[in-house]
C-alpha positions in Angstrom: -15.1 -13.6 -21.0 -14.2 -12.2 -17.2 -11.8 -9.4 -17.2 -8.7 -10.0 -14.8 -9.1 -8.5 -11.8 -6.6 -5.1 -11.2 -6.2 -5.2 -7.4 -5.4 -7.9 -4.9 -5.0 -8.3 -1.3 -2.7 -10.1 1.0 -2.3 -9.6 4.8 -0.7 -13.1 5.2 2.2 -11.5 6.5 -0.1 -9.2 9.2 1.3 -6.6 10.6 2.8 -6.0 7.1 -0.2 -5.9 4.5 0.3 -5.7 0.7 -2.1 -4.4 -2.2 -0.8 -5.4 -5.4 -2.5 -3.3 -8.8 -2.5 -4.3 -12.2 -3.8 -2.2 -15.0 -6.4 0.5 -14.6 -8.2 0.7 -11.6 -11.6 1.6 -11.8 -13.9 3.4 -9.6 -15.4 0.1 -8.4 -11.9 -1.1 -7.6 -10.8 2.3 -5.9 -14.1 1.5 -3.9 -13.1 -2.1 -3.2 -9.5 -1.0 -2.1 -11.1 1.6 0.4 -13.8 -0.9 1.8 -11.2 -3.3 2.5 -8.5 -1.0 4.0 -11.9 0.1 6.3 -12.1 -3.0 7.4 -8.3 -3.6 8.4 -8.5 0.0 9.9 -11.4 -1.1 11.8 -9.9 -3.7 13.6 -7.6 -1.0 15.4 -4.4 -3.2 14.9 -1.1 -1.3 14.0 0.2 -2.4 10.4 2.3 -1.4 7.6 1.3 -1.2 4.2 2.9 -1.7 1.3 1.2 -0.4 -2.2 2.6 -2.1 -5.3 2.1 -0.4 -8.2 4.3 -1.8 -10.7 2.2 -2.7 -13.1 -0.4 -0.1 -12.5 -1.6 2.0 -15.3 -0.6 5.6 -14.7 -4.0 7.1 -15.5 -5.9 8.6 -12.4 -9.1 10.2 -13.1 -10.2 13.6 -11.1 -13.2 11.1 -9.2 -10.7 8.6 -8.3 -8.3 11.7 -6.7 -11.2 13.1 -5.0 -12.1 9.3 -3.5 -8.9 9.2 -2.2 -8.2 12.4 -0.9 -12.0 12.3 0.5 -11.4 8.7 2.0 -8.1 10.1 3.6 -9.6 12.9 5.2 -13.0 11.1 6.7 -10.4 8.2 8.1 -7.5 10.6 9.3 -7.4 9.5 13.5 -7.6 5.6 12.3 -4.9 6.1 9.9 -2.7 8.0 12.6 -4.1 5.7 15.3 -3.1 2.1 12.8 -0.3 3.0 10.2 2.9 2.7 11.1 3.7 3.6 7.6 3.2 3.3 3.8 5.0 2.7 0.8 4.3 3.2 -2.5 6.3 1.2 -4.8 6.7 2.2 -8.3 9.6 2.9 -10.9 7.2 5.1 -13.2 8.4 8.5 -13.0 5.2 9.4 -14.2 3.3 7.7 -11.4 5.5 8.9 -8.7 4.6 12.8 -10.0 0.9 11.8 -9.7 1.7 10.5 -6.1 3.4 13.1 -5.0 0.8 15.8 -6.5 -1.6 13.6 -4.2 0.0 13.7 -1.6 0.7 17.5 -1.6 -3.1 18.5 -1.8 -3.7 15.7 1.1 -1.0 15.0 3.0 -0.3 11.6 4.5 -0.6 11.0 8.3 1.8 8.6 8.9 5.6 8.0 7.6 5.3 7.3 3.9 8.0 7.0 1.0 7.9 6.2 -2.9 10.4 3.4 -3.7 11.1 2.2 -7.1 11.5 -1.7 -6.2 9.8 -4.4 -3.9 12.8 -4.8 -2.5 13.3 -1.6 -1.1 9.8 -1.5 0.2 10.4 -4.5 2.4 13.4 -3.1 3.6 11.4 -0.1 4.5 8.5 -1.5 5.9 10.9 -4.1 8.0 12.7 -1.1 9.4 9.5 0.4 10.4 7.7 -3.2 11.7 11.1 -3.2 14.0 10.7 0.5 14.9 7.5 0.1 16.4 8.9 -3.5 18.2 7.5 -6.0 15.7 10.7 -7.2 15.5 9.3 -10.8 15.0 7.1 -9.8 12.2 9.7 -8.2 10.3 11.9 -11.1 10.6 9.1 -13.7 9.2 8.2 -10.6 6.5 11.8 -10.9 5.4 11.7 -14.5 5.7 9.2 -15.1 3.2 10.4 -12.5 1.0 14.1 -14.3 0.7 12.3 -17.3 -0.3 13.7 -19.4 -3.4 13.1 -17.1 -6.3 10.6 -19.9 -7.8 8.5 -19.5 -4.6 9.1 -15.7 -4.2 6.5 -13.0 -4.2 7.7 -10.9 -7.3 
């Protein structure tokens, strides 16, 4: 049986990007995330990123934390140039603590928040888009997430 994928990417609302995590991400998944993020950064386009971690496992190995820290350091200049903000969505106190510690060790080079719901994340992200002059993109994202519940991204 093929294992279910734990990381999915959605750039259909660009410049709002969404990465969803489901379960425990392996080292291979982490490399996939960083490779995809590097491709987005290579475009040189401004964007806001939502990391939807509501269904992610709290566990994170020291190797995974090191990979994250190394990637942030290596891409600092591009992150500063392209990122208008990043939001981490989780209602897990343990994951919030882990993310806070990681961000203390390697501060994020852009505005960032940890929020408990996707609705809060969309509000924050669209405010960031508006702040940087991407008003039409913000309205499109809000309209997308305000679709009827049967079609809405959970």
